[in-house]
C-alpha positions in Angstrom: -20.4 24.2 29.2 -20.6 20.5 28.1 -22.3 21.1 24.9 -20.1 24.0 23.9 -17.2 21.8 23.7 -15.6 20.5 20.7 -16.4 17.4 20.6 -19.5 17.7 22.7 -19.3 16.1 26.1 -22.3 13.7 26.5 -21.6 12.4 30.0 -20.8 14.5 33.3 -17.1 13.6 33.9 -16.0 11.5 36.6 -13.8 13.3 39.4 -12.4 16.8 39.1 -12.9 18.4 35.7 -12.7 21.9 34.1 -14.0 23.0 30.9 -11.6 24.1 28.1 -11.9 27.9 28.8 -10.6 27.2 32.4 -7.9 24.8 31.2 -4.7 25.4 28.8 -6.3 26.6 25.6 -6.4 24.3 22.4 -3.5 26.1 20.9 -1.5 25.1 23.7 -2.7 21.5 23.1 -2.0 21.7 19.4 1.4 22.7 20.1 1.9 19.8 22.4 0.4 17.1 20.2 2.4 18.5 17.3 5.6 18.2 19.3 4.9 14.8 20.2 4.0 13.7 16.7 7.3 15.2 15.5 9.1 13.0 18.0 7.5 10.0 17.2 8.3 10.6 13.5 12.0 10.1 14.3 13.4 6.8 12.9 14.3 5.7 16.5 10.9 6.0 17.6 9.2 4.0 14.7 9.6 0.9 16.7 7.4 2.3 19.5 4.8 3.1 17.0 4.7 -0.2 15.6 4.4 -1.7 19.3 1.6 0.6 20.3 -0.5 -0.2 17.1 0.6 -4.1 17.7 1.8 -4.4 14.1 3.5 -7.6 13.5 6.6 -5.8 12.6 9.2 -3.3 14.2 9.7 -0.8 11.5 6.8 0.8 9.3 9.5 1.7 6.8 10.8 -1.7 6.2 7.0 -3.1 6.1 6.0 -0.6 3.6 9.3 -1.2 1.4 8.8 -5.1 1.7 5.1 -5.6 1.3 3.4 -2.3 -0.1 6.0 -0.8 -2.5 5.4 -3.4 -5.3 1.7 -2.9 -5.1 2.0 0.7 -5.0 4.3 0.9 -8.1 1.7 -0.7 -10.2 -1.6 0.7 -8.9 -0.7 4.1 -8.4 1.2 4.4 -11.5 -1.8 3.6 -13.3 -4.0 5.2 -10.9 -5.7 1.9 -10.4 -7.0 1.6 -14.1 -4.6 -1.4 -14.8 -5.7 -4.6 -16.8 -4.8 -8.2 -16.0 -2.2 -8.1 -18.9 -0.6 -5.1 -17.6 0.3 -6.6 -14.2 1.9 -9.5 -15.9 0.8 -11.9 -13.2 1.9 -9.9 -10.2 -1.7 -10.4 -8.9 -3.3 -13.5 -7.9 -7.1 -13.1 -8.2 -9.6 -14.8 -6.0 -13.1 -13.7 -5.2 -12.7 -10.5 -7.1 -9.7 -9.7 -4.9 -6.0 -9.5 -5.9 -3.2 -10.6 -3.6 -0.1 -8.8 -3.8 2.2 -10.5 -1.2 0.1 -10.7 2.0 -2.1 -7.7 0.9 -5.5 -8.2 -0.4 -7.1 -5.5 -2.5 -10.3 -4.9 -4.6 -9.7 -4.9 -8.3 -12.9 -2.9 -9.7 -14.8 0.1 -8.7 -17.7 -0.5 -6.1 -21.1 -1.5 -7.6 -24.2 -1.2 -5.7 -23.7 -1.4 -2.0 -20.5 -3.5 -2.2 -17.7 -2.2 -0.2 -14.1 -1.8 -1.4 -11.0 -2.4 0.4 -8.7 0.7 1.2 -5.5 1.0 -0.7 -2.6 1.8 1.4 -0.9 5.3 1.3 1.1 5.3 -2.2 4.4 6.4 -0.6 6.5 5.4 2.2 6.6 8.8 3.8 2.6 9.0 3.7 2.4 5.6 5.2 4.7 6.7 8.1 2.8 9.8 8.5 -0.4 7.9 8.7 0.5 5.2 11.2 2.6 7.9 13.2 -0.3 10.3 13.5 -2.8 7.7 14.8 -0.4 6.2 17.4 0.4 9.8 18.6 -3.1 11.1 18.7 -4.3 7.9 20.8 -1.4 8.2 23.1 -2.0 11.8 23.6 -5.5 10.9 24.7 -3.9 8.5 27.2 -5.5 5.2 25.6 -3.8 2.4 27.0 -4.4 -0.2 24.5 -4.8 0.0 20.7 -7.4 -2.3 19.4 -9.4 -2.8 16.1 -11.8 -5.1 17.8 -14.5 -5.2 20.4 -13.1 -5.7 24.0 -15.6 -7.5 26.4 -15.6 -7.8 30.1 -17.0 -9.7 32.8 -19.8 -7.1 33.3 -20.4 -6.9 29.6 -19.4 -10.4 28.2 -19.5 -11.3 24.3 -22.5 -13.6 25.0 -24.5 -10.4 25.4 -24.0 -8.9 22.2 -26.6 -10.9 20.5 -27.8 -9.0 17.4 -31.4 -11.0 17.4 -32.2 -8.6 20.3 -32.2 -5.8 18.0 -33.3 -4.7 14.6 -29.9 -5.0 12.8 -29.3 -5.8 9.2 -27.3 -8.7 8.5 -24.0 -8.1 6.6 -24.5 -9.4 2.9 -22.3 -12.3 2.0 -20.2 -9.9 -0.4 -19.5 -7.3 2.2 -19.0 -10.1 4.7 -16.1 -11.4 2.7 -14.8 -7.9 2.2 -15.1 -7.1 5.9 -13.0 -10.4 6.6 -10.3 -9.4 4.2 -10.3 -5.8 5.6 -9.8 -7.3 9.2 -7.1 -9.4 7.8 -5.1 -6.4 6.2 -5.5 -4.3 9.3 -4.1 -7.0 11.5 -1.1 -7.1 9.1 -0.6 -3.3 9.4 -2.4 -1.5 6.7 -4.6 1.4 7.1 -6.2 3.9 4.7 -4.3 7.0 3.4 -5.6 9.1 6.2 -3.8 11.1 9.0 -4.9 12.3 12.4 -4.5 16.2 13.0 -5.4 18.5 16.1 -7.6 21.4 15.0 -7.3 24.6 17.2 -10.9 25.0 17.1 -12.3 21.4 17.1 -9.8 19.3 18.5 -8.8 16.0 16.8 -10.0 15.4 13.1 -9.1 12.8 10.5 -7.9 14.1 6.9 -7.5 12.2 3.8 -3.8 11.9 2.7 -5.1 10.9 -0.8 -8.3 10.4 -2.7 -10.5 7.7 -1.3 -13.0 5.9 -3.5 -16.8 6.0 -2.8 -17.8 2.7 -0.7 -14.2 2.2 0.6 -14.4 0.5 4.1 -12.4 2.7 6.3 -12.7 1.5 10.1 -14.6 -0.6 12.4 -15.6 1.4 15.7 -13.7 -0.4 18.3 -13.2 -0.1 22.1 -14.5 -1.6 25.5 -18.1 -2.9 25.3 -20.0 -1.5 28.3 -23.7 -1.9 29.3 -25.8 1.5 28.8 -26.4 1.2 32.6 -22.9 1.5 33.4 -22.1 4.5 30.9 -22.1 6.8 33.9 -18.8 5.4 35.0 -16.9 7.0 31.9 -16.2 10.4 30.8 -15.8 9.5 27.4 -17.3 11.7 24.7 -16.9 9.2 22.0 -19.5 6.7 23.0 -21.0 4.6 20.2 -24.2 2.5 20.3 -23.6 -1.1 19.6 -26.7 -3.1 20.6 -30.2 -1.4 21.5 -32.4 -3.6 23.5 -35.5 -2.5 25.5 -33.3 -2.3 28.8 -30.2 -0.2 29.6 -28.9 -3.4 31.3 -28.7 -5.3 28.2 -28.0 -2.5 25.9 -24.4 -2.1 24.8 -22.1 0.9 23.7 -18.5 1.1 22.7 -16.2 3.1 25.0 -13.0 4.0 23.1 -11.5 6.0 26.1 -8.9 3.5 27.1 -8.9 1.2 24.1 -9.7 1.6 20.4 -8.5 3.1 17.0 -8.9 6.1 15.0 -12.6 5.7 14.7 -13.1 8.2 17.7 -11.6 10.9 15.9 -13.9 11.3 12.8 -15.9 14.5 13.0 -19.5 15.1 13.3 -21.8 17.6 11.5 -24.3 20.0 12.5 -27.6 18.4 12.1 -29.5 21.8 11.8 -27.1 23.3 9.3 -27.7 22.5 5.7 -24.1 23.5 4.6 -22.6 21.5 7.6 -24.4 18.5 6.3 -22.8 18.8 2.9 -19.5 18.0 4.5 -20.7 14.3 5.1 -18.5 12.0 3.3 -18.6 8.9 5.7 -21.4 6.7 6.6 -21.8 4.7 9.8 -23.8 1.3 9.9 -24.3 -1.4 12.6 -24.4 -4.7 11.0 -25.0 -8.2 12.3 -21.9 -10.5 11.9 -22.1 -14.1 13.0 -25.1 -13.4 15.1 -23.2 -10.3 16.8 -23.6 -6.6 16.1 -20.5 -4.4 14.7 -20.2 -0.8 13.7 -18.3 0.0 10.6 -17.5 3.3 8.9 -17.2 3.4 5.2 -16.8 6.5 2.5 -20.4 7.3 1.2 -18.9 9.5 -1.6 -15.6 10.0 -3.3 -13.2 11.8 -0.6 -10.8 14.2 -1.9 -7.2 14.5 -0.7 -7.2 17.1 2.2 -10.8 16.6 3.0 -11.8 15.9 6.7 -13.7 12.8 7.2 -17.1 13.7 8.6 -20.3 11.7 9.4 -23.6 12.3 11.1 -23.6 11.4 14.6 -27.3 11.1 14.7 -28.0 9.3 11.5 -31.6 7.9 11.5 -32.7 9.6 14.5 -32.5 13.3 13.9 -36.3 13.6 13.1 -37.3 11.8 16.1 -39.2 13.1 19.1 -37.7 14.3 22.3 -38.8 11.3 23.8 -37.2 9.1 21.4 -34.2 11.2 21.5 -33.8 10.5 25.2 -34.2 6.8 24.3 -31.7 6.5 21.6 -29.2 9.1 22.9 -29.3 12.2 20.6 -26.0 13.7 20.4 -26.5 17.7 20.4 -24.5 18.9 17.3 -25.9 22.5 17.2 -22.7 24.1 18.1 -20.8 22.2 15.5 -19.5 24.2 12.3 
């Protein structure tokens, strides 16, 4: 039953486990999640959302009104096609970014392979919906700790994450600057205009609340860093390769089962189905940042409002041999729609 699930389960679970056909069905789970999210949307629960997401404020509504409203009034009114003259000095330009209060934003469309910073949701209602859905989904999955960063341990210390041991591309100076601004924005409480939903057939998915531009940086894959040799100790179905060496004792993966962010909820596509692969609108890449590997996800085309965010779980290895698949951890997507 492991490969019949949505998402596919890649490891034999630890302890007692029943497949979905033997447990309460997905419809019941969907109803339970929706009830939980509706509760968290109430004003008196918003402080709990902020606390779980480690935001530096108590109320998402107050944050949006204070820090995002002025930006949104100009950017969304002009659909992003504003000039320096039109904004009357509201923006402070630095390194092709614009500062609106504490928020950094990209000014122009992406060129070449340069990323864009995501624009925040355009209304307070959409912002509250976005952050509440992320917090509710993670809590529903019993995630103990929200994090947008890699979390190391004694068995997998930070010193093991040496990109020189792998063939990983160095992040370009321009994208490194964007990445740093992105991390700063995230720490302030900004997220892209997306929401986490529960699909009765697939499980958790991520949908765009508004159009998202091509090359927009969306999220860094975050969670506990674990050695591949220790991966049998988790029943996570969302493991991500971080560092590939010649040995499972030094190769690293990211396990978001107990700590992480919304990256775990992005959908995969069926590698053997041409129509399914057309759904790809997000790309995942590993980069070297200051000598360490990081995994980032960004839009690979314009994503329209209402689209689900999907990427290829087997990017770069779909045409490998069976032996190579075993080495790289091929993710069976043959049952994906």
